[in-house]
PATITI-473951 format. One record per residue: residue in one letter; x, y, z of N, C-alpha, C in turn. Coordinates in steps of 0.05 Angstrom, whole numbers, padded with zeros to 5 digits, always signed. Example, Ala and Ser with C-alpha at 12.3 -4.5 7.8 and 13.67 -1.06 7.14 Angstrom:
! residues 2
a+00264-00114+00156+00246-00090+00156+00264-00066+00156 s+00257-00045+00142+00273-00021+00143+00258+00001+00157 
This chain:
! residues 449
m+00088-00012+00465+00078-00017+00438+00088-00043+00427 l+00070-00061+00421+00077-00086+00408+00074-00081+00378 v+00095-00087+00362+00095-00084+00333+00089-00111+00321 a+00066-00114+00311+00057-00141+00300+00064-00143+00271 n+00090-00141+00265+00099-00142+00237+00129-00148+00237 r+00141-00146+00214+00170-00152+00210+00181-00132+00189 g+00207-00135+00183+00219-00121+00161+00219-00091+00165 e+00219-00076+00142+00224-00047+00143+00202-00033+00158 i+00177-00042+00156+00156-00027+00170+00158-00030+00200 a+00167-00054+00209+00172-00057+00238+00194-00039+00248 v+00215-00037+00232+00237-00019+00239+00227+00010+00240 r+00211+00017+00220+00200+00045+00218+00184+00052+00242 v+00166+00034+00251+00149+00039+00274+00165+00040+00300 i+00185+00022+00303+00201+00022+00327+00217+00048+00329 r+00226+00059+00307+00241+00084+00308+00223+00107+00317 a+00198+00108+00306+00179+00129+00314+00172+00126+00343 c+00169+00102+00353+00163+00098+00381+00185+00108+00399 r+00209+00103+00391+00232+00111+00407+00233+00142+00409 e+00226+00156+00388+00227+00185+00388+00205+00195+00408 l+00184+00180+00411+00162+00188+00429+00166+00177+00457 g+00188+00163+00462+00193+00152+00488+00177+00128+00495 l+00167+00114+00475+00151+00089+00480+00169+00065+00478 r+00166+00047+00498+00180+00021+00497+00167+00003+00476 t+00184-00013+00463+00174-00029+00440+00178-00059+00445 v+00159-00074+00434+00160-00103+00435+00159-00114+00407 a+00179-00129+00399+00179-00142+00372+00170-00171+00374 i+00159-00181+00353+00154-00209+00350+00170-00219+00326 y+00176-00245+00327+00192-00256+00305+00186-00286+00301 s+00188-00294+00276+00186-00322+00270+00213-00335+00271 e+00214-00361+00268+00240-00375+00269+00259-00364+00247 a+00248-00356+00225+00265-00346+00203+00276-00318+00208 d+00264-00304+00228+00272-00276+00233+00286-00272+00260 e+00296-00293+00271+00308-00291+00298+00329-00269+00300 g+00345-00267+00279+00367-00247+00279+00361-00222+00263 a+00335-00216+00259+00327-00194+00242+00332-00167+00255 q+00334-00146+00239+00340-00119+00249+00319-00109+00268 h+00293-00114+00262+00272-00104+00280+00273-00117+00308 v+00283-00142+00309+00286-00156+00334+00308-00142+00351 e+00329-00135+00338+00351-00122+00352+00344-00094+00362 l+00328-00079+00346+00322-00052+00354+00302-00049+00376 a+00284-00069+00379+00263-00067+00399+00274-00071+00427 d+00259-00061+00447+00267-00064+00475+00264-00093+00484 e+00243-00106+00474+00238-00134+00480+00231-00148+00454 a+00235-00175+00453+00227-00190+00429+00219-00218+00438 y+00198-00228+00425+00186-00254+00432+00182-00270+00406 p+00189-00296+00407+00183-00314+00384+00153-00320+00383 v+00144-00323+00358+00115-00329+00355+00110-00353+00337 g+00131-00368+00330+00126-00392+00315+00144-00396+00291 p+00138-00417+00276+00154-00424+00252+00153-00403+00230 a+00169-00407+00210+00171-00387+00189+00146-00381+00174 p+00129-00401+00166+00105-00394+00151+00088-00373+00166 a+00079-00353+00152+00065-00331+00165+00039-00340+00179 r+00025-00359+00168+00000-00368+00180+00005-00380+00208 r+00030-00388+00214+00036-00400+00240+00051-00381+00258 s+00055-00357+00249+00070-00337+00265+00058-00310+00263 y+00064-00294+00242+00055-00267+00240+00024-00264+00236 l+00011-00286+00228-00018-00285+00224-00033-00300+00246 h-00018-00310+00266-00031-00327+00286-00039-00309+00310 i-00064-00300+00310-00073-00281+00330-00071-00291+00358 p-00078-00316+00365-00076-00325+00393-00047-00322+00404 t-00027-00330+00388+00000-00328+00397+00009-00299+00401 i+00001-00281+00383+00008-00253+00385-00005-00241+00410 m-00030-00248+00415-00043-00237+00439-00031-00248+00464 n-00021-00272+00463-00006-00283+00486+00019-00267+00492 v+00032-00257+00471+00056-00240+00474+00047-00213+00486 v+00024-00203+00478+00014-00178+00489+00011-00181+00520 t+00001-00204+00528-00002-00209+00557+00025-00212+00571 q+00042-00227+00559+00069-00232+00571+00084-00206+00574 s+00083-00189+00554+00100-00165+00553+00087-00141+00568 g+00061-00143+00572+00047-00121+00585+00042-00098+00566 a+00043-00104+00539+00038-00082+00520+00010-00072+00521 d+00006-00047+00518-00021-00036+00519-00029-00023+00492 m-00011-00026+00472-00017-00016+00445-00005-00036+00425 v-00018-00039+00402-00009-00056+00380-00009-00041+00354 h+00014-00041+00341+00015-00029+00314+00018-00052+00294 p-00001-00054+00275+00000-00077+00256+00017-00073+00231 g+00027-00048+00227+00043-00043+00203+00025-00044+00178 y+00036-00056+00156+00020-00062+00133+00023-00091+00126 g+00004-00102+00111+00004-00131+00106-00003-00147+00131 f+00000-00173+00130-00007-00190+00152-00034-00184+00164 l-00036-00174+00189-00061-00170+00202-00070-00141+00201 a-00057-00124+00185-00063-00095+00186-00092-00088+00179 e-00104-00103+00161-00131-00097+00153-00150-00120+00161 n-00143-00133+00183-00159-00155+00193-00178-00145+00215 a-00204-00143+00209-00223-00131+00228-00224-00148+00253 a-00221-00175+00251-00222-00192+00274-00199-00185+00294 f-00175-00179+00283-00153-00173+00300-00157-00147+00315 s-00168-00127+00300-00174-00101+00313-00195-00105+00335 a-00215-00123+00329-00236-00128+00349-00225-00142+00374 v-00207-00161+00369-00195-00176+00392-00179-00156+00410 c-00164-00139+00397-00149-00119+00412-00168-00102+00429 r-00190-00093+00418-00209-00077+00433-00221-00093+00456 l-00227-00119+00451-00238-00136+00472-00219-00139+00495 w-00193-00141+00489-00173-00144+00509-00164-00118+00522 g-00176-00096+00514-00168-00070+00525-00141-00060+00515 v-00134-00069+00492-00108-00061+00480-00114-00042+00457 q-00100-00019+00455-00105+00000+00434-00093-00009+00408 f-00109-00013+00388-00101-00020+00361-00094+00006+00346 v-00070+00007+00335-00062+00032+00321-00073+00030+00293 g-00097+00038+00290-00111+00036+00265-00141+00041+00269 p-00157+00037+00249-00185+00043+00252-00200+00022+00268 q-00225+00029+00275-00242+00010+00289-00249-00013+00270 p-00255-00037+00282-00261-00060+00265-00284-00056+00246 e-00303-00040+00255-00326-00035+00237-00318-00021+00211 a-00300-00002+00214-00290+00013+00190-00274-00006+00172 i-00257-00022+00184-00241-00041+00168-00260-00060+00153 e-00280-00070+00166-00298-00089+00154-00315-00076+00132 r-00324-00052+00137-00340-00038+00118-00325-00031+00092 m-00300-00024+00095-00284-00016+00071-00269-00040+00059 g-00268-00063+00073-00254-00086+00063-00270-00102+00043 v-00297-00100+00043-00313-00113+00023-00319-00092+00001 k-00307-00096-00023-00307-00075-00043-00335-00066-00052 a-00353-00085-00055-00379-00078-00064-00393-00060-00043 q-00390-00067-00017-00401-00052+00004-00388-00024+00006 a-00362-00024+00003-00347+00002+00003-00357+00020-00019 k-00361+00009-00042-00370+00025-00065-00397+00038-00060 e-00416+00022-00048-00442+00033-00041-00440+00055-00020 t-00423+00050+00000-00418+00070+00021-00408+00097+00008 m-00390+00094-00011-00379+00118-00024-00400+00132-00041 r-00417+00117-00054-00438+00129-00070-00456+00146-00052 q-00463+00135-00029-00480+00150-00010-00466+00175+00001 a-00439+00174+00002-00424+00197+00012-00417+00217-00009 d-00428+00214-00033-00423+00232-00056-00394+00231-00064 v-00382+00208-00063-00355+00203-00073-00358+00190-00100 p-00346+00200-00122-00350+00188-00148-00341+00159-00149 v-00357+00142-00161-00350+00114-00164-00352+00106-00193 v-00337+00085-00201-00338+00076-00228-00365+00063-00233 p-00379+00069-00256-00404+00056-00261-00402+00025-00261 g-00421+00012-00249-00420-00017-00248-00444-00029-00234 s-00441-00053-00223-00463-00067-00210-00468-00054-00183 d-00493-00056-00174-00501-00046-00147-00496-00069-00127 g-00471-00072-00121-00463-00094-00102-00455-00119-00117 v-00456-00142-00103-00447-00167-00114-00467-00177-00135 v-00456-00188-00157-00473-00201-00178-00478-00230-00170 q-00503-00239-00172-00511-00265-00162-00508-00287-00183 d-00510-00280-00208-00508-00301-00229-00501-00289-00256 l-00499-00306-00276-00491-00297-00303-00512-00278-00314 a-00538-00284-00309-00559-00267-00321-00557-00238-00310 e-00552-00235-00284-00549-00209-00272-00524-00195-00284 a-00502-00210-00287-00478-00199-00297-00482-00189-00326 q-00497-00204-00342-00503-00196-00369-00520-00171-00370 a-00538-00168-00351-00555-00144-00350-00538-00119-00343 v-00520-00122-00324-00502-00100-00317-00485-00093-00341 a-00474-00113-00355-00457-00108-00378-00472-00093-00400 a-00498-00100-00404-00514-00086-00424-00518-00057-00417 r-00519-00051-00391-00524-00024-00381-00499-00007-00384 i-00476-00017-00376-00451+00000-00374-00434-00004-00399 g-00437-00026-00414-00422-00030-00438-00395-00043-00433 y-00384-00054-00455-00357-00066-00454-00336-00045-00463 p-00311-00049-00455-00300-00069-00438-00307-00064-00408 l-00306-00085-00392-00312-00083-00364-00293-00100-00348 l-00294-00096-00321-00278-00112-00303-00296-00129-00285 v-00288-00154-00282-00300-00172-00262-00280-00172-00239 k-00290-00165-00215-00271-00162-00192-00281-00176-00168 a-00262-00188-00153-00268-00201-00127-00279-00180-00108 s-00299-00186-00093-00310-00167-00073-00292-00165-00049 a-00278-00186-00042-00260-00186-00019-00231-00187-00029 g-00213-00180-00011-00184-00183-00017-00173-00160-00034 g-00150-00165-00046-00136-00145-00062-00111-00157-00075 g-00092-00140-00081-00067-00150-00093-00070-00159-00121 g-00092-00151-00135-00095-00158-00163-00106-00186-00168 r-00114-00200-00147-00125-00227-00151-00155-00226-00153 g-00166-00245-00169-00194-00246-00172-00205-00224-00190 i-00189-00215-00210-00196-00194-00228-00193-00203-00257 r-00213-00198-00274-00211-00205-00302-00222-00182-00319 v-00208-00176-00341-00218-00156-00361-00234-00171-00381 v-00258-00161-00387-00276-00174-00406-00280-00154-00429 q-00271-00162-00453-00273-00144-00476-00299-00146-00491 e-00312-00169-00490-00337-00173-00505-00354-00194-00491 s-00379-00195-00499-00399-00212-00484-00392-00241-00483 g-00379-00251-00504-00372-00280-00505-00352-00288-00484 e-00338-00269-00472-00317-00275-00452-00328-00274-00424 l-00352-00264-00420-00362-00258-00393-00365-00283-00376 e-00377-00304-00386-00382-00328-00369-00356-00340-00359 t-00336-00343-00377-00311-00355-00369-00297-00337-00349 a-00298-00311-00353-00285-00292-00334-00297-00294-00307 l-00324-00296-00305-00337-00299-00279-00328-00324-00265 e-00327-00346-00279-00319-00371-00267-00290-00370-00257 r-00272-00360-00273-00244-00359-00265-00239-00339-00242 a-00251-00316-00244-00247-00296-00222-00259-00307-00196 a-00282-00320-00197-00294-00330-00173-00277-00352-00160 s-00266-00370-00177-00249-00391-00167-00223-00380-00154 e-00211-00360-00167-00187-00348-00156-00193-00333-00130 a-00215-00319-00129-00223-00304-00105-00228-00323-00082 q-00242-00345-00088-00248-00365-00067-00223-00377-00056 s-00204-00383-00074-00179-00395-00066-00161-00376-00050 s-00161-00350-00058-00144-00330-00045-00156-00319-00020 f-00182-00314-00019-00194-00299+00003-00216-00315+00018 g-00223-00339+00008-00245-00353+00020-00272-00341+00015 d-00273-00324-00006-00298-00311-00013-00298-00307-00043 g-00316-00321-00057-00317-00321-00086-00336-00301-00097 s-00347-00283-00081-00366-00263-00091-00353-00243-00109 l-00367-00233-00129-00356-00215-00149-00375-00192-00154 y-00363-00170-00164-00379-00148-00174-00367-00139-00201 i-00381-00121-00214-00373-00113-00241-00372-00083-00242 e-00351-00073-00256-00350-00044-00261-00339-00038-00288 k-00344-00014-00298-00334-00006-00324-00304-00006-00325 f-00292-00015-00346-00263-00016-00350-00254+00011-00361 l-00237+00025-00347-00227+00051-00356-00200+00046-00371 e-00198+00057-00394-00174+00052-00411-00151+00069-00402 d-00130+00056-00393-00104+00069-00386-00107+00093-00367 p-00121+00089-00344-00123+00110-00325-00098+00113-00308 r-00096+00133-00292-00075+00136-00272-00086+00126-00245 h-00067+00117-00229-00074+00108-00202-00065+00130-00183 i-00084+00145-00172-00078+00167-00154-00090+00161-00126 e-00075+00164-00106-00085+00158-00079-00080+00182-00061 i-00100+00186-00043-00099+00209-00024-00094+00198+00004 q-00073+00209+00017-00067+00201+00044-00084+00217+00063 v-00098+00203+00081-00115+00216+00101-00106+00206+00129 i-00112+00222+00149-00108+00214+00176-00129+00228+00193 a-00142+00213+00211-00165+00223+00226-00160+00217+00256 d-00169+00236+00273-00167+00231+00301-00195+00223+00312 r-00196+00217+00337-00222+00208+00349-00239+00232+00357 h-00230+00256+00350-00245+00280+00357-00260+00291+00333 g-00261+00276+00312-00277+00284+00288-00263+00299+00267 r-00236+00302+00270-00221+00317+00249-00208+00297+00230 v-00209+00304+00204-00197+00287+00183-00179+00306+00166 a-00153+00299+00165-00135+00314+00148-00127+00299+00123 a-00125+00313+00101-00115+00301+00076-00088+00312+00070 l-00069+00294+00065-00041+00303+00061-00032+00300+00032 g-00050+00307+00014-00043+00307-00014-00043+00279-00027 e-00034+00279-00052-00036+00254-00067-00009+00241-00072 r-00011+00215-00079+00012+00201-00089+00005+00189-00116 e+00023+00190-00135+00020+00177-00161+00031+00149-00158 s+00014+00128-00162+00022+00100-00158+00016+00084-00184 s+00019+00097-00207+00013+00084-00232+00034+00064-00242 l+00058+00066-00231+00079+00048-00241+00076+00021-00227 q+00063+00002-00242+00056-00023-00230+00062-00046-00250 r+00068-00069-00238+00070-00094-00254+00051-00114-00242 r+00032-00124-00258+00012-00143-00249-00002-00132-00224 r-00009-00106-00226-00024-00092-00205-00008-00090-00179 q+00018-00094-00179+00034-00090-00156+00051-00065-00160 k+00050-00046-00142+00064-00021-00145+00094-00025-00142 l+00109-00010-00158+00138-00012-00157+00152+00015-00153 l+00140+00036-00163+00151+00063-00160+00128+00082-00155 e+00132+00099-00135+00111+00119-00128+00124+00147-00126 e+00107+00167-00130+00118+00194-00127+00096+00213-00117 a+00104+00235-00107+00086+00256-00097+00099+00283-00102 p+00083+00303-00112+00056+00300-00121+00054+00289-00149 s+00030+00286-00160+00026+00276-00187+00027+00300-00206 v+00040+00295-00229+00041+00317-00249+00014+00320-00263 a-00005+00301-00258-00031+00303-00271-00051+00320-00257 l-00044+00329-00232-00063+00344-00216-00055+00374-00215 d-00075+00391-00219-00071+00419-00212-00083+00424-00185 a-00081+00448-00175-00090+00454-00148-00120+00449-00145 d-00136+00455-00165-00165+00451-00163-00172+00421-00162 l-00160+00405-00179-00166+00376-00179-00156+00364-00153 r-00133+00372-00144-00122+00362-00119-00142+00367-00096 l-00152+00391-00095-00170+00399-00073-00196+00382-00075 r-00206+00378-00099-00231+00362-00102-00226+00333-00094 m-00203+00322-00101-00197+00294-00093-00193+00292-00063 e-00180+00312-00051-00177+00311-00023-00203+00313-00008 e-00221+00330-00018-00247+00333-00005-00263+00307-00008 a-00261+00293-00030-00274+00267-00034-00263+00247-00015 a-00236+00247-00011-00224+00228+00007-00232+00233+00036 r-00235+00258+00043-00244+00265+00070-00273+00256+00075 r-00290+00260+00054-00317+00250+00056-00318+00220+00060 a-00300+00206+00046-00299+00177+00048-00292+00169+00076 a-00273+00182+00089-00265+00175+00116-00287+00181+00136 l-00300+00204+00132-00321+00212+00151-00345+00193+00148 a-00349+00182+00125-00372+00165+00121-00371+00139+00137 v-00347+00131+00145-00344+00106+00161-00333+00112+00189 n-00335+00138+00197-00324+00145+00223-00295+00136+00227 y-00279+00142+00207-00252+00132+00206-00234+00144+00227 e-00216+00129+00237-00196+00138+00256-00168+00127+00249 n-00148+00144+00250-00120+00137+00245-00114+00140+00215 a-00091+00130+00206-00082+00135+00179-00095+00116+00159 g-00101+00125+00135-00113+00109+00114-00108+00122+00088 t-00113+00107+00066-00109+00117+00039-00133+00112+00022 v-00143+00132+00009-00166+00130-00009-00155+00130-00037 e-00160+00108-00052-00148+00104-00078-00168+00110-00100 f-00159+00125-00120-00177+00133-00142-00164+00125-00169 l-00181+00122-00189-00172+00120-00217-00178+00147-00230 l-00159+00158-00244-00162+00184-00258-00161+00179-00288 d-00183+00186-00302-00183+00181-00331-00170+00204-00346 k-00169+00201-00372-00155+00221-00389-00170+00248-00390 s-00195+00248-00382-00210+00273-00382-00210+00288-00356 g-00195+00277-00336-00194+00290-00310-00216+00281-00291 n-00231+00260-00298-00251+00250-00280-00239+00229-00262 f-00246+00230-00236-00234+00210-00218-00257+00194-00205 y-00249+00168-00199-00269+00149-00188-00256+00134-00165 f-00272+00130-00144-00263+00114-00121-00257+00086-00130 m-00235+00075-00120-00227+00048-00126-00229+00031-00100 e-00215+00040-00079-00216+00025-00053-00204+00043-00032 m-00207+00035-00007-00194+00049+00015-00177+00028+00030 n-00151+00034+00033-00133+00018+00048-00133+00028+00077 t-00143+00011+00095-00147+00020+00123-00122+00014+00140 r-00100+00026+00131-00074+00021+00145-00054+00041+00135 i-00030+00040+00145-00008+00055+00134+00000+00042+00108 q+00008+00058+00088+00016+00047+00062+00047+00044+00061 v+00056+00025+00044+00084+00022+00039+00096+00049+00031 e+00082+00064+00014+00093+00088+00002+00087+00114+00018 h+00081+00111+00043+00075+00135+00059+00098+00155+00060 g+00122+00145+00057+00146+00162+00059+00147+00184+00040 v+00137+00180+00015+00138+00203-00004+00120+00225+00005 s+00097+00219+00017+00080+00240+00028+00094+00254+00051 e+00108+00240+00068+00123+00252+00090+00144+00272+00079 l+00157+00265+00057+00178+00281+00047+00168+00308+00036 v+00144+00308+00024+00134+00332+00012+00116+00348+00031 t+00107+00337+00053+00090+00351+00072+00104+00358+00098 g+00126+00344+00104+00140+00348+00130+00126+00335+00153 v+00105+00318+00148+00090+00306+00169+00100+00277+00174 d+00107+00270+00198+00115+00243+00205+00089+00227+00209 i+00080+00213+00189+00054+00200+00189+00053+00178+00210 v+00074+00163+00213+00074+00141+00233+00072+00153+00261 k+00087+00174+00267+00086+00186+00293+00058+00198+00298 e+00046+00209+00277+00019+00219+00279-00001+00197+00285 q+00004+00173+00273-00013+00150+00279-00012+00144+00309 l+00012+00144+00320+00015+00136+00348+00002+00157+00366 l+00005+00182+00360-00007+00203+00377-00038+00202+00375 v-00049+00197+00352-00078+00194+00349-00088+00170+00365 a-00073+00148+00364-00081+00125+00379-00081+00130+00409 m-00065+00149+00418-00063+00155+00446-00084+00177+00454 g-00101+00184+00435-00122+00203+00441-00116+00232+00435 e-00092+00237+00424-00085+00265+00419-00100+00276+00394 h-00101+00302+00392-00112+00315+00369-00092+00315+00346 l-00101+00315+00322-00083+00318+00299-00067+00343+00302 s-00041+00340+00294-00024+00364+00295-00021+00377+00268 v-00036+00367+00248-00035+00379+00221-00062+00391+00215 p-00062+00412+00198-00088+00425+00190-00104+00406+00173 d-00131+00409+00175-00148+00391+00159-00158+00406+00134 d-00145+00428+00127-00152+00440+00102-00130+00434+00082 y-00127+00449+00061-00109+00443+00039-00080+00444+00049 v-00065+00422+00042-00036+00421+00049-00020+00423+00023 q-00005+00445+00020+00010+00450-00004+00036+00433-00004 p+00040+00415-00023+00065+00400-00023+00088+00417-00029 v+00111+00411-00018+00135+00426-00023+00155+00407-00037 g+00163+00414-00061+00182+00397-00076+00169+00372-00087 h+00186+00353-00093+00177+00328-00105+00192+00305-00093 a+00178+00282-00089+00191+00258-00077+00185+00234-00094 i+00204+00216-00095+00201+00190-00110+00209+00168-00091 e+00195+00145-00093+00202+00121-00078+00206+00098-00098 c+00228+00083-00095+00232+00059-00110+00232+00035-00090 r+00214+00016-00095+00214-00008-00079+00236-00026-00088 i+00254-00033-00069+00276-00051-00076+00267-00079-00068 n+00261-00095-00088+00252-00123-00083+00274-00143-00090 a+00274-00165-00075+00293-00187-00081+00282-00204-00104 e+00283-00192-00128+00273-00206-00152+00293-00199-00174 d+00293-00217-00195+00310-00212-00218+00293-00202-00241 p+00292-00176-00247+00276-00166-00268+00284-00176-00296 l+00309-00185-00298+00318-00195-00324+00309-00224-00329 q+00298-00237-00308+00288-00265-00310+00259-00265-00302 d+00243-00248-00314+00214-00247-00309+00208-00244-00280 f+00224-00228-00266+00220-00222-00237+00220-00246-00219 r+00237-00265-00226+00240-00289-00210+00249-00282-00182 p+00236-00292-00160+00245-00286-00133+00274-00294-00129 s+00288-00279-00113+00317-00284-00109+00323-00286-00079 p+00315-00308-00066+00322-00311-00038+00352-00316-00034 g+00362-00312-00010+00390-00317-00005+00400-00299+00018 t+00426-00298+00021+00439-00282+00041+00449-00256+00028 i+00442-00233+00041+00453-00208+00031+00481-00206+00041 e+00500-00209+00023+00528-00209+00030+00539-00181+00034 t+00530-00162+00017+00539-00134+00019+00514-00116+00016 l+00513-00096+00032+00492-00075+00029+00505-00048+00036 v+00509-00032+00015+00519-00005+00018+00498+00014+00010 s+00489+00031+00029+00467+00050+00024+00478+00076+00013 p+00463+00089-00004+00471+00116-00014+00465+00137+00008 g+00475+00160+00003+00470+00182+00023+00469+00208+00008 g+00473+00230+00023+00472+00256+00011+00446+00270+00016 f+00445+00295+00009+00421+00312+00013+00397+00300-00002 g+00374+00298+00011+00350+00290-00002+00347+00261-00007 v+00363+00244+00007+00362+00215+00003+00352+00202+00029 r+00333+00184+00027+00323+00170+00051+00323+00140+00044 v+00333+00124+00063+00335+00095+00059+00319+00081+00082 d+00298+00068+00075+00281+00053+00094+00284+00023+00088 f+00302+00010+00102+00307-00018+00098+00302-00034+00124 g+00295-00059+00121+00292-00076+00144+00312-00098+00145 v+00333-00096+00127+00354-00116+00126+00381-00102+00127 r+00402-00117+00129+00429-00107+00129+00447-00130+00118 a+00473-00124+00116+00491-00145+00108+00490-00169+00127 g+00487-00192+00116+00484-00216+00132+00456-00226+00136 s+00436-00209+00129+00408-00216+00132+00400-00237+00111 q+00382-00254+00120+00371-00275+00102+00345-00265+00089 v+00343-00268+00063+00319-00262+00048+00306-00289+00042 t+00283-00295+00054+00271-00321+00050+00247-00319+00031 s+00238-00343+00023+00215-00344+00005+00189-00344+00021 y+00190-00341+00047+00165-00342+00063+00150-00316+00063 y+00163-00294+00057+00150-00268+00060+00152-00252+00034 d+00141-00228+00034+00141-00210+00011+00170-00205+00003 s+00174-00201-00023+00201-00198-00034+00213-00171-00029 m+00198-00151-00020+00209-00124-00015+00227-00124+00009 i+00252-00116+00004+00271-00114+00026+00275-00086+00036 g+00266-00066+00021+00269-00039+00030+00259-00019+00009 k+00261+00006+00017+00252+00028-00001+00273+00049-00001 l+00278+00060-00025+00296+00082-00029+00280+00106-00038 m+00283+00128-00024+00267+00153-00031+00286+00176-00035 t+00278+00194-00053+00293+00219-00057+00273+00242-00058 w+00283+00265-00049+00267+00290-00051+00283+00310-00067 g+00269+00326-00083+00281+00348-00097+00263+00372-00098 r+00274+00395-00104+00257+00419-00107+00238+00417-00130 t+00246+00401-00150+00229+00396-00174+00229+00367-00180 r+00211+00358-00197+00211+00330-00205+00236+00322-00219 p+00247+00337-00239+00272+00329-00251+00295+00326-00231 e+00296+00344-00211+00317+00341-00191+00313+00316-00175 a+00288+00309-00167+00284+00284-00152+00291+00260-00169 i+00285+00261-00195+00293+00238-00213+00323+00236-00215 a+00337+00258-00219+00366+00257-00221+00378+00247-00195 r+00368+00256-00173+00378+00247-00147+00373+00217-00143 m+00350+00207-00152+00344+00178-00150+00363+00162-00167 r+00368+00172-00192+00388+00158-00209+00415+00155-00195 r+00424+00178-00184+00449+00178-00170+00449+00159-00146 a+00428+00159-00131+00426+00142-00107+00426+00113-00114 l+00411+00106-00135+00409+00078-00144+00436+00067-00153 t+00452+00084-00166+00478+00075-00176+00498+00073-00152 e+00493+00087-00131+00510+00085-00107+00503+00060-00091 m+00478+00051-00092+00470+00029-00075+00482+00003-00085 r+00495-00012-00067+00506-00038-00074+00493-00060-00057 i+00481-00079-00070+00469-00102-00056+00480-00127-00070 e+00494-00143-00055+00505-00168-00067+00495-00192-00051 g+00491-00214-00065+00481-00238-00053+00454-00246-00063 v+00438-00225-00071+00412-00230-00082+00408-00210-00106 k+00392-00218-00125+00385-00200-00146+00364-00180-00136 t+00363-00156-00148+00343-00136-00139+00331-00122-00164 t+00311-00106-00158+00297-00091-00179+00311-00064-00186 i+00335-00060-00176+00350-00035-00182+00353-00031-00212 p+00360-00051-00229+00362-00046-00258+00336-00037-00270 l+00314-00047-00260+00288-00039-00270+00283-00009-00265 h+00289+00000-00240+00284+00027-00233+00302+00046-00249 l+00326+00038-00254+00344+00055-00270+00333+00058-00299 a+00322+00036-00309+00311+00037-00336+00287+00055-00337 i+00270+00054-00317+00246+00071-00315+00254+00100-00315 l+00274+00106-00298+00282+00134-00294+00296+00146-00319 e+00305+00129-00337+00317+00138-00362+00296+00140-00385 d+00272+00130-00380+00252+00130-00401+00242+00158-00407 p+00242+00167-00431+00234+00194-00438+00204+00200-00430 e+00187+00180-00435+00159+00184-00428+00154+00186-00398 f+00168+00170-00382+00166+00173-00353+00176+00200-00345 c+00199+00208-00356+00210+00235-00348+00191+00257-00355 a+00175+00253-00376+00156+00274-00384+00130+00272-00368 g+00128+00251-00352+00103+00248-00336+00080+00235-00351 n+00086+00223-00374+00065+00210-00390+00062+00181-00382 i+00049+00176-00360+00047+00149-00349+00018+00142-00342 d+00012+00117-00340-00014+00107-00331-00009+00079-00319 i-00030+00065-00311-00027+00040-00297-00017+00018-00315 n-00018+00021-00341-00008+00001-00359+00019+00008-00371 f+00031+00031-00363+00056+00041-00374+00078+00020-00372 l+00082+00010-00348+00105-00008-00344+00101-00035-00358 e+00076-00045-00359+00071-00070-00374+00078-00067-00403 r+00070-00044-00415+00076-00039-00443+00106-00037-00448 r+00120-00024-00430+00149-00021-00433+00163-00048-00430 l+00154-00065-00411+00166-00091-00408+00161-00109-00432 a+00137-00107-00443+00130-00123-00466+00147-00115-00490 a+00155-00089-00491+00171-00079-00513+00201-00085-00509 g+00208-00096-00486+00236-00104-00481+00254-00081-00473 f+00243-00059-00462+00260-00036-00456+00281-00043-00434 l+00275-00062-00417+00294-00069-00396+00318-00083-00408 q+00314-00101-00426+00336-00115-00439+00352-00097-00456 q+00338-00078-00469+00352-00058-00486+00370-00040-00469 g+00359-00034-00445+00375-00016-00427+00399-00030-00416 
């Protein structure tokens, strides 16, 4: 197994491979020569300079390592090439098993307007909006007149919150289209846009699915991913306090229909927006393992990464494809090398001290250790801290305790932010939505804490 990634997800995949008796091959840039994933793998090969476009995103070099190492499987992790249809296609062409969906599924779900139409045909609820990409201002104005304001102008390609504008009234539409298109073209090389109705303060609920090549699709419940800053997730939990058994089942069935509609194979996540009336709408499908998959593992007992590997090897799913009842509650805090007291300024440097918490119900998934370098070349997340409890209050209390035990010196981290969130009465009551954290930050709750 060649692991075409770095950091905590590379470590996570290598560990799962080892449990299955699979030999592992790591790749590394010049900045990661001494990284933990390099040390844990059976073999490791350099793939270029620190910038990702010249190393972790450089397909020809990675495929050369596949040849050198004799690897017959490739796990892309998340980020980098994980949702790159061309990479999946190259692996297939070379006779190498890509641990993920077929390129056709990646491509079909990667273009949001196309994905939305596919979901509509599969009877998966979608947010009212344009029927595909809008061609000009006149068409955008016609859509706006039909669905009403406020609305969202969104990039058809890409993700991560780029190429998105909220339009409150008609006078803002032309400028929003121009700016969103420019940002989308710069970020993704594709300036096409579509329009959808803006939902006020919805929740972000995602359903974990995994499918084998024998036609079975299992849904492993939901994750609440509403705690976001600038559309970047920071804290996730499972299950969501907003779902009862009936709503959970309906969302799972919709997610399974979504996967079946594109002949999906391997792990994926179907993301929905849930409004205040209990209506849910398809947002997008992430055709890869998610950062936050661990909280689903903690409440279902399913090793999702190991399941990925077995499915890629042609095995049948080992989990039932009917309703999976979550047991207890799990929370994940993303530990980023950022200073939340300085507007989340990146904090590169050397991790001088790293002391992890422990005890019952605590899981630490990190890709760094004391002495590791945190560079500005890659994502700022250095690891994830997760806790499980019999109830949500117990999971919250356990996370508070674990965060206070964790010591990281040498770089600033988001630990103070997470502690402030976990002390917030509204969060503890479960009264959250995708704008919750932005409102709290604007109110200065972090500085007050």
